[in-house]
C-alpha positions, 0 to 999 in steps of 0.5 A: 499499499502506498502513502495515500492509502491506495493499494499497489498491484501484484500481477499473475500473467497466464494463469489457466482458468478451467472451463467445465469442458476442460478448455483452459482460458488464459487470465491476467490477474491483478490484484492488491498487495494487502492482506484479506480478500478482495471483490473481483471484476472480471473483463472477458475479451477477444481482443488480447487481455490486457491492464487497461483498467487494471491499476485503478481497479486495483488501487480501489481495492478490487482483483481485476481479471482480464481474460483472453476469449475461447480461441484468442490468443493465449486461450486454448479451444476454437473461436466462434464469432458472435453471430454464431449461436454454438459460441461458449461466451455465456458458459465461459463467462459463467464459469470464470466468475464462479472460478474468481469467487472460489480463490483465496483472494476474493470475498465472493463478490464479483461484477464485469466490466467491459465496452462493446464485445466485452460488454456482449459477453456480460449480457451474455453470461449475466443471462446465466446468472452466475451465484457469485455475479453481483453486477455488470458494467457493460457499455456500447452494445445494442440488443441485436447484432443487426442494429450494429452491421445490417439495419436493412443495409450491409455496413462494410467499413467498419465490419471489413476493417474489423474483420481485416485488422482486429478478429483475423490477425490473431486467427492467422498467426493461430492457423501458421498463415503469413502475416499480419499477425497482430492488429497494429500491424494489420491496421498499418496495412489497411490504413496506408495501402488498401482501405480503398481497394476492400471498400470498393470490393464486389460482390461482398458474399465473395469477401470471406475467401480473404479471411482466415478460418474460422472467421470465413465461414462465420463471415459467409454465413452472416452475409447469407443471412444479414438478418439473423438474430443471435443475441436476443437480449430483449428475451434475455433481460427476463433471465437477468438478476443484477443491474447493469451500469452503461455509457453509450452515446449519441454518436456510438454506432453500437448505441445501447440505450434500449437495455435500460427500459428492458431490464426496468420492465423485464429483469428477474429481480427488484434490485435489477429492475430499478438500479440499472442506470444509463448515461448518454453522452455526445460520445461515439463508440471510443470507450471514454467519455470525451468533451471532444468528438471528431472536430467538435467540442462539446464543453467541459460539461460533456467529459465526465469522470467515467471511471470515477463513477465506475469506482463508485458503482462497484463499491456500492454493489460490490462492497456495500459502500452507502454512496449515491449510486442508488440515488443516481436517475435511472437515465443521465443524458447530455443536451447537445446545443445546450450543454446541459445534463438532464435526468429521466425515469427511462429512455426515451423520456415520457411525457414528451410533446410530439411536434410535426414539421411538413416538407415542401418547395416549389420543385426545387430542393437543391442546392441548399441556397434553394432548399425546400420548407420545413413548416409546422403547416400541412402542404397545400400544393401538389409538388414534388422534389427529383434527384438521380442517385447513381450507386456508382457515384454515392454520397461519401460519409463523413467520418474519421479515419477509425471509421468511427462515427462523428458529428459530421459538417454536413456543408461538406456535401453541399456540392453534391446534387442527390442530396435534398434539403428542407429547412425550417425558417431560422428559429425565434426561440430555443427547441429542443428535440430529445428521443427518435426523429422519425420521418414519414416520406413519401417516395417513388423511385424508377427502380424496384428496390433502392435506399432512402437516407434521412439526416437531421442537421442543426444548422447554425448562421453562418457556421458549421451544420452538424448532423444530429441524428440519421436513419435509412430505410431500404425499400424491400425491407420497408415493412420488414427485415425479415421479407422483401417487399419491392417497389412498383417503379413510379408509384409513390410508396410511404416510408418511415425512417427512424433515425438514431437517438439524440437530445440536441436544443437548437438555439435561437437563430439556428434552422432545423435542416432536414437532408434526404439523399440515398447512400452513405457510402462506405458506411452503409453498403450501396444499394444497386437499384437492381432488386437483386441480392446486393451482396451477390451481384455486381450490377450498379444501375442509376435510379431516379428518385422522387420526394412528394409533398402534397395534400395527398402525400404529406412527407413530415419530419416528426419529433419528440419536444422537451418544453421544459 
């Protein structure tokens, strides 16, 4: 123990922890150097066990275990991707929690911790209810895999880069294949040499040929059935008896907000139903809580002491310390634009007022200087706007080099002719949107299948036009992700586009901007406009898109407004 009263750290590397089927998983154990027994925090990961987070937990009086998942790095067994329900992630997690609880250095209280894939592993093991598990801290993982990877359209950039540079290198090493054998080597090759080649690969169904086994098989199976739902966390909430602490973000492609209402309604115990917590900031998938994301500085209020909050969480749940964790609101969220934190009993916040903005124009909604209108008044004229979507020249995604979502300035794409703009008048008073904006779009296409994207933008006078939320619909899946309903070319059809969650305070003088287009590449795969399987076919055909706004076809933006 040091002079400040904090524990120093003892390290045991590559401890072999035996699972129920005899497979041994490699685990690094970081322990306080003092006498007695301590609570344990388990971190299971496919990304290579590390000391990340270990020191702060140990100094606070916890044993921290970081474990290579089955078939990864120093652990035995065969790796099974999370899209395959035959994986052992739930059972391995259960066995690791119970192994930790039985060690001489543990007092029998165990929690789990981690973001993204490690969060997925936590939800899996928690559904089996290990007797000594007291809580989880599972951040940034949604209810189902398709929310990350599909949305009706394949999301190639993040997934291809993740397969090639994060999952594949260690599998190549284990299989005796040529390098790269580490993520660092693979990312350098990808970022500096090969990203452009891979992003324009066609057809995607042939891509698994470039992956090592067994990843090639799992990727092929998923590409053949991208709408599969292997996780089923919405169903598993009813099996979970411990509370969760979750940090998520408005720009996180793995936004995890819906675990909170699911746990509140269905969790197995009162503690899990009433003490699950959600904190949402203006962050992306970085795993931290910074004030700056991309080029946008959201101010000092946006930067939380996430590490301190996690220690407080485990102090309450594993040590029984009477701190203020039980009094934390179920949901705490950051409002962009005002830089204020607000609280709510659940997500999305209840009792919001619904407000509708109708699209209109004189038949010209591009360029932005000729933008159409967003108005509270329903359209009176029978007008429409058209543009050509050419999948050979898609609208480029605006994000960072890591292919993580950032708050982009939409002025960067205003030169394009395939984006329609609808803008409100400059606001005469502040206006705050919270929840899931929705666009009811009446549109026609010359193609039997196509995409429509909607982007909600906070347009500052003589300043950035910052995107705050977006959503899309793939026409063939407009009614269901499980079935295909093709368009009749030229026929106006209703589409409902639910955007990502957001909370944004539009300041007086700003304009609300809605952008409608048909691509976002390579964040989303290009719709080929043919009606064929876009993952298997290589033909690309331009489509003429028509956006209608009239008394018969009242295209509109629907938002929830906080009147406080």
